[in-house]
N, C-alpha and C positions, 0 to 999 in steps of 0.2 A: 578509421574502417574499422569497424567489429564483425569478431567470429560468430555474430546470432543463424552465420549456416553452416556451424556442423554441431548449434541445437536437436537437427536431425536425427542427430545417434540416439537421445536420450530420449530415455520414457515418456511419452507421451500421454495428458491426460486429459482431456474436457477443463478441470483447473487450472492449464498450465499453457493462454494464448498467450505472450508475453504486448509490452506496453507497445503503443508503435512511437516514434522515434518524437512526431510534430505536436503528439500528446505530453507526451516524458516531459519535458522543453516547459510546459506551459505549468505543467504541474509543478516543478520543482523554479521560477519563477514567484512561488510561490513559500521559498525559502526565504523567511529573514533574519536582518543579524544580533537576533537572543537567540538560533540556534541552534545550542555551540553542541551540544549534541544530539544529530538525528541516526534510526533504527531505521530504519528497512528488511525487513521482517519475510515479505517471501521477494526478495530480491532477484530472482531467477540469471537468469546472462551479464543482469544490471542494466535493463535501457532505461530504468528513473534511475538511480545510484550514476552511470555517467556523466548529469545533466546537472547531480547535488552542487551550484561553487563551493570546488574549498579551498577554503582559505588554510594558512596552519593555527590559527587560531578553531579549528572543529572538526570535533573526533566520528566519521560514519564507521557504523555496524550495517555489512550486510547478513542476513542469515538465508539459508535455499539446502531444505530436506531433501538437499539431489546434491550427489558431488561433483558429474560434470559439468552440472548448470555455474555450482560456485567457484571450478574452475576458468571456462568460460566465464564469470564474470572480475575472475579475479585479471581478466586481461584485458577485461572493457574497464572495469573501473578501478583500476592498481593503485589510485587514492583510496580505494577503504580497507580497509579490515571486511576480509570474511571467514566463516566461518557455517562449514555444517552442520545443522540442528534443526530438530521443527517444532520452530518458535511455540508451537500448544502444548507440549509435550515439556520439549528439555528448559533445565533449569540458562541462563546467560551467563555467563561468564567473560567478566570479573561481571561483577551485580554492579547496574548502571540504571541509572535514570535518566529517563530520555524530553529533551526538550521541544525532538519531534518526534515522529512517526508515521513513515510516510509508505506505499505502498499502492498497490492496481493485486491488492489477496484474489488465492481459490474462493470465487462469488458461492462453495455449496461451502465454508464455513469463515464468511465475509460476519454475522454475529460474533463469533468466536475469536475472532479475530479482532474486533474492539475492542470484545470486553479485556482482553489478555493483553492489550495494549495500553489501554488506561491508569490496569497493573501498575505500566511501568513507565507512564508522565511524572517530570521533577511536580511536585507539590510544592518548591518551595518559587517557579514561573505562571507565571501568573500568564501568561502567553503560552501556554502547552499546552502541545494539539495536534490531533490523528487527522492527515492528513491524503482521504484514501479513495483510489475510483471507483466505484461504482455505477448499477447499473440503478436508471432514475426509479424505478422500485423496487430495492435491492428489500428494502421492510413492511412489505406488502403480505406479504400473506401471513398464515397466520400464524404458524412459526418463528416463525426470524421475525415480525414486528410481535410477538406477545413478546420476548426475548432483550429486542431491542427495549419495547419499556419497565421493564425494571433490570436497566443498565441506569447507571447514576451519571445519565450526562445528555445533552444537547446536540443538534445540527444547527453548530454553527452561522455556514455560510454554506450554501449553496451555488457551484461555475455548473450550470449549462454548459456540455458540447450539442453546438447547433451538428445532425446531420447523426450519422452513425457512424461511431468507431470502427477503420478496416484494424483491428484485433492481428497482431502475427502467430504464424503459425509458426510450427513443429520446425519447418523448413526458412520461419521464417520472412513468409511470403501477408500479405495484408490482404487477411480475407475480413468483409462485411455481412457476412450472411442471415445473423443474428439480428431480426423482428425487435426489438428493444434499442433506447437510446441510454447514456450513459453521461456520468456527470461528475464530477469531482465535491467530493465532499467534506466538511474543515467540521472535520468534531473538539468539540471541548465539554474535559469532567462537568459535574453539576445540572443540577435540571435546572431547566428557563422555562417560561411564557412562550409560547412561540410561537403562527402562525401555524402548526403541524398538529389535528388531533386525527385521532378514528372512527370513525364509526359505527355501532355496537361492540366496542369493548369493552 
């Protein structure tokens, strides 16, 4: 039993939709044994973190900008290390490079989260990657598309989610009002030829 219900007392914005349990479970099935150092940079109340397999050899760091959410996250995923931090502005201490960065980022800052995350990947691990839950068209607006094209990265795999995701609101209630579909994107450093190009760019 988690305490997501208590999150209703937290100041809530449209960027604060939380990942439903079934999607979080599917995302964490993409964790592999070589993922020794894992970061969840927009951990909220621990909806994803609580499902990450946690052998003793694995170190999981969870960040959130909101102290109340971090307190709830510590209850939901007590085996993880938790910090109150602004992922885009604060230095992460102790300085660590990560094998996996997994998150449902604030959509309004999703490309900024990708850019910052790429800087924190372990360059010595060829499997180091990001696993981000995003709308299918996250990189289709002019601003986000241009920003994404400037990054030294590529979409390695895309796992589409059938139907609309019922994200959890501040009360922990599933809501599926959004008129778009979502996918889990595996993003890796470096550019490669792929089937994705932009017309008129």
